[in-house]
PASEBA-1860 file (N, C-alpha, C; in nm, 3 decimals):
! residues 74
1> MPKGPQGQ> 1.308/-0.481/-2.285/1.208/-0.379/-2.265/1.213/-0.336/-2.118 ~ 1.211/-0.205/-2.089/1.215/-0.157/-1.951/1.093/-0.201/-1.872 ~ 1.111/-0.206/-1.741/1.001/-0.246/-1.655/0.969/-0.131/-1.559 ~ 0.842/-0.119/-1.523/0.796/-0.017/-1.431/0.826/-0.057/-1.287 ~ 0.784/0.026/-1.190/0.813/-0.002/-1.050/0.758/-0.136/-1.001 ~ 0.645/-0.181/-1.052/0.589/-0.308/-1.009/0.623/-0.421/-1.105 ~ 0.717/-0.399/-1.197/0.760/-0.503/-1.287/0.683/-0.513/-1.417 ~ 0.588/-0.420/-1.440/0.511/-0.427/-1.563/0.598/-0.382/-1.682
9> KRPGDVIG> 0.569/-0.437/-1.799/0.646/-0.404/-1.917/0.602/-0.269/-1.971 ~ 0.697/-0.186/-2.007/0.669/-0.054/-2.063/0.762/-0.031/-2.182 ~ 0.713/0.042/-2.282/0.802/0.077/-2.393/0.916/0.167/-2.346 ~ 1.031/0.151/-2.410/1.149/0.226/-2.370/1.156/0.367/-2.424 ~ 1.074/0.403/-2.521/1.082/0.537/-2.577/0.946/0.607/-2.573 ~ 0.947/0.736/-2.601/0.826/0.817/-2.593/0.724/0.775/-2.700 ~ 0.770/0.749/-2.821/0.680/0.711/-2.929/0.613/0.577/-2.898 ~ 0.691/0.482/-2.848/0.635/0.352/-2.812/0.532/0.365/-2.701
17> AAIMVAKV> 0.558/0.454/-2.605/0.463/0.476/-2.496/0.334/0.538/-2.549 ~ 0.346/0.633/-2.643/0.229/0.697/-2.702/0.145/0.596/-2.780 ~ 0.210/0.508/-2.852/0.138/0.405/-2.928/0.066/0.311/-2.833 ~ 0.131/0.275/-2.723/0.069/0.187/-2.626/-0.055/0.253/-2.564 ~ -0.046/0.382/-2.531/-0.160/0.453/-2.474/-0.275/0.456/-2.575 ~ -0.242/0.480/-2.702/-0.346/0.483/-2.805/-0.413/0.346/-2.820 ~ -0.336/0.238/-2.815/-0.393/0.104/-2.826/-0.484/0.072/-2.708 ~ -0.445/0.116/-2.589/-0.529/0.094/-2.471/-0.658/0.174/-2.486
25> ATGEIEER> -0.648/0.298/-2.536/-0.765/0.385/-2.551/-0.863/0.330/-2.656 ~ -0.811/0.270/-2.761/-0.899/0.217/-2.866/-0.946/0.075/-2.836 ~ -0.889/0.012/-2.735/-0.933/-0.121/-2.697/-0.858/-0.233/-2.769 ~ -0.753/-0.202/-2.842/-0.675/-0.306/-2.911/-0.607/-0.398/-2.810 ~ -0.557/-0.338/-2.703/-0.496/-0.419/-2.597/-0.562/-0.381/-2.465 ~ -0.554/-0.469/-2.368/-0.615/-0.444/-2.238/-0.506/-0.402/-2.141 ~ -0.532/-0.295/-2.071/-0.436/-0.248/-1.972/-0.446/-0.336/-1.848 ~ -0.335/-0.387/-1.802/-0.333/-0.473/-1.685/-0.276/-0.394/-1.568
33> LPTVKRKA> -0.357/-0.375/-1.466/-0.312/-0.305/-1.347/-0.260/-0.405/-1.246 ~ -0.163/-0.365/-1.165/-0.111/-0.459/-1.066/-0.219/-0.494/-0.964 ~ -0.220/-0.620/-0.921/-0.318/-0.663/-0.822/-0.265/-0.633/-0.683 ~ -0.356/-0.604/-0.592/-0.319/-0.575/-0.454/-0.319/-0.707/-0.378 ~ -0.208/-0.733/-0.311/-0.196/-0.856/-0.234/-0.202/-0.822/-0.085 ~ -0.277/-0.901/-0.011/-0.288/-0.879/0.133/-0.161/-0.930/0.200 ~ -0.106/-0.848/0.283/0.016/-0.885/0.352/-0.018/-0.964/0.479 ~ 0.060/-1.063/0.509/0.035/-1.149/0.624/0.050/-1.071/0.755
41> GLKGGEAR> 0.128/-0.965/0.757/0.149/-0.887/0.879/0.024/-0.819/0.930 ~ -0.077/-0.802/0.847/-0.199/-0.736/0.890/-0.276/-0.821/0.989 ~ -0.252/-0.949/0.991/-0.324/-1.039/1.081/-0.266/-1.033/1.223 ~ -0.145/-0.984/1.238/-0.077/-0.985/1.367/-0.143/-0.898/1.472 ~ -0.200/-0.784/1.432/-0.262/-0.694/1.529/-0.379/-0.757/1.600 ~ -0.460/-0.829/1.526/-0.576/-0.896/1.586/-0.531/-1.003/1.685 ~ -0.432/-1.082/1.646/-0.383/-1.187/1.734/-0.320/-1.128/1.860 ~ -0.249/-1.016/1.842/-0.184/-0.952/1.957/-0.288/-0.896/2.053
49> SKKLTPKE> -0.396/-0.835/2.000/-0.498/-0.778/2.087/-0.570/-0.885/2.168 ~ -0.586/-1.003/2.112/-0.650/-1.112/2.186/-0.560/-1.162/2.299 ~ -0.429/-1.151/2.280/-0.334/-1.202/2.378/-0.312/-1.106/2.495 ~ -0.334/-0.974/2.473/-0.307/-0.876/2.578/-0.416/-0.877/2.685 ~ -0.374/-0.847/2.808/-0.471/-0.832/2.917/-0.534/-0.693/2.908 ~ -0.648/-0.672/2.972/-0.709/-0.539/2.970/-0.617/-0.429/3.024 ~ -0.536/-0.459/3.127/-0.444/-0.359/3.181/-0.336/-0.325/3.079 ~ -0.283/-0.425/3.009/-0.180/-0.398/2.907/-0.238/-0.313/2.794
57> RSDIARIA> -0.360/-0.343/2.752/-0.425/-0.261/2.647/-0.443/-0.118/2.694 ~ -0.483/-0.101/2.819/-0.502/0.032/2.876/-0.370/0.109/2.879 ~ -0.263/0.042/2.920/-0.132/0.106/2.926/-0.087/0.152/2.787 ~ -0.105/0.066/2.688/-0.067/0.101/2.551/-0.148/0.220/2.502 ~ -0.278/0.220/2.530/-0.364/0.331/2.487/-0.325/0.460/2.557 ~ -0.289/0.453/2.686/-0.249/0.573/2.760/-0.120/0.632/2.703 ~ -0.023/0.547/2.673/0.103/0.593/2.616/0.080/0.658/2.480 ~ -0.006/0.597/2.399/-0.036/0.653/2.267/-0.106/0.788/2.280
65> SEARWKKT> -0.199/0.799/2.375/-0.271/0.924/2.397/-0.175/1.034/2.441 ~ -0.085/1.002/2.532/0.013/1.101/2.577/0.101/1.147/2.462 ~ 0.139/1.055/2.376/0.224/1.091/2.262/0.148/1.183/2.166 ~ 0.020/1.157/2.144/-0.060/1.243/2.055/-0.073/1.383/2.114 ~ -0.103/1.394/2.242/-0.119/1.525/2.304/0.014/1.599/2.311 ~ 0.121/1.527/2.328/0.254/1.589/2.334/0.288/1.656/2.202 ~ 0.248/1.595/2.090/0.276/1.651/1.957/0.203/1.782/1.935 ~ 0.081/1.797/1.989/0.001/1.918/1.963/0.037/2.033/2.057
73> DR> 0.114/2.009/2.161/0.148/2.114/2.258/0.272/2.194/2.218 ~ 0.319/2.181/2.102/0.443/2.247/2.060/0.431/2.392/2.080
END
Protein backbone atom coordinates (compact mmCIF):
# COMPACT_ATOMS: atom_id res chain seq x y z
CA MET A 1 0.00 0.00 0.00
CA PRO A 2 1.43 3.45 -0.89
CA LYS A 3 2.49 5.80 1.85
CA GLY A 4 1.97 9.55 2.12
CA PRO A 5 4.68 12.15 2.78
CA GLN A 6 4.69 11.48 6.53
CA GLY A 7 4.50 7.71 6.12
CA GLN A 8 0.76 7.32 6.62
CA LYS A 9 -0.96 4.51 4.74
CA ARG A 10 -3.10 5.56 1.78
CA PRO A 11 -5.06 3.58 -0.79
CA GLY A 12 -3.28 3.23 -4.12
CA ASP A 13 -6.26 3.99 -6.34
CA VAL A 14 -8.97 6.64 -6.63
CA ILE A 15 -11.83 4.32 -5.68
CA GLY A 16 -10.00 3.11 -2.58
CA ALA A 17 -9.31 6.71 -1.57
CA ALA A 18 -12.99 7.63 -2.04
CA ILE A 19 -14.08 4.68 0.11
CA MET A 20 -11.61 5.68 2.81
CA VAL A 21 -12.93 9.27 2.81
CA ALA A 22 -16.50 7.97 3.09
CA LYS A 23 -15.57 5.71 6.03
CA VAL A 24 -13.89 8.62 7.82
CA ALA A 25 -16.96 10.82 7.17
CA THR A 26 -19.38 8.21 8.53
CA GLY A 27 -17.20 7.43 11.53
CA GLU A 28 -16.43 3.80 10.62
CA ILE A 29 -12.72 4.50 10.93
CA GLU A 30 -10.86 7.27 12.73
CA GLU A 31 -8.60 9.53 10.76
CA ARG A 32 -5.15 9.69 12.32
CA LEU A 33 -3.27 12.91 11.76
CA PRO A 34 0.50 13.05 12.15
CA THR A 35 1.65 14.32 15.55
CA VAL A 36 3.90 17.34 15.77
CA LYS A 37 7.21 16.63 17.44
CA ARG A 38 9.29 19.35 19.06
CA LYS A 39 12.72 19.54 17.57
CA ALA A 40 15.69 19.71 19.93
CA GLY A 41 17.23 22.56 17.90
CA LEU A 42 14.61 24.98 19.20
CA LYS A 43 16.26 24.94 22.61
CA GLY A 44 19.59 26.20 21.24
CA GLY A 45 18.53 29.83 20.78
CA GLU A 46 17.72 30.28 24.45
CA ALA A 47 20.99 28.71 25.55
CA ARG A 48 22.93 30.84 23.07
CA SER A 49 21.27 34.07 24.24
CA LYS A 50 22.23 33.33 27.84
CA LYS A 51 25.84 32.78 26.81
CA LEU A 52 26.23 36.02 24.78
CA THR A 53 27.43 39.25 26.35
CA PRO A 54 25.27 42.38 26.00
CA LYS A 55 27.74 43.82 23.44
CA GLU A 56 27.60 40.64 21.31
CA ARG A 57 23.78 40.72 21.39
CA SER A 58 23.84 44.37 20.37
CA ASP A 59 26.22 43.65 17.47
CA ILE A 60 24.02 40.80 16.21
CA ALA A 61 20.91 43.00 16.44
CA ARG A 62 22.65 45.85 14.58
CA ILE A 63 23.75 43.55 11.75
CA ALA A 64 20.23 42.12 11.46
CA SER A 65 18.72 45.62 11.41
CA GLU A 66 21.09 46.75 8.68
CA ALA A 67 20.23 43.69 6.62
CA ARG A 68 16.49 44.39 6.96
CA TRP A 69 16.85 48.03 5.95
CA LYS A 70 19.13 47.10 3.06
CA LYS A 71 16.41 44.83 1.61
CA THR A 72 13.79 47.62 1.58
CA ASP A 73 16.06 50.21 -0.11
CA ARG A 74 16.02 48.48 -3.48
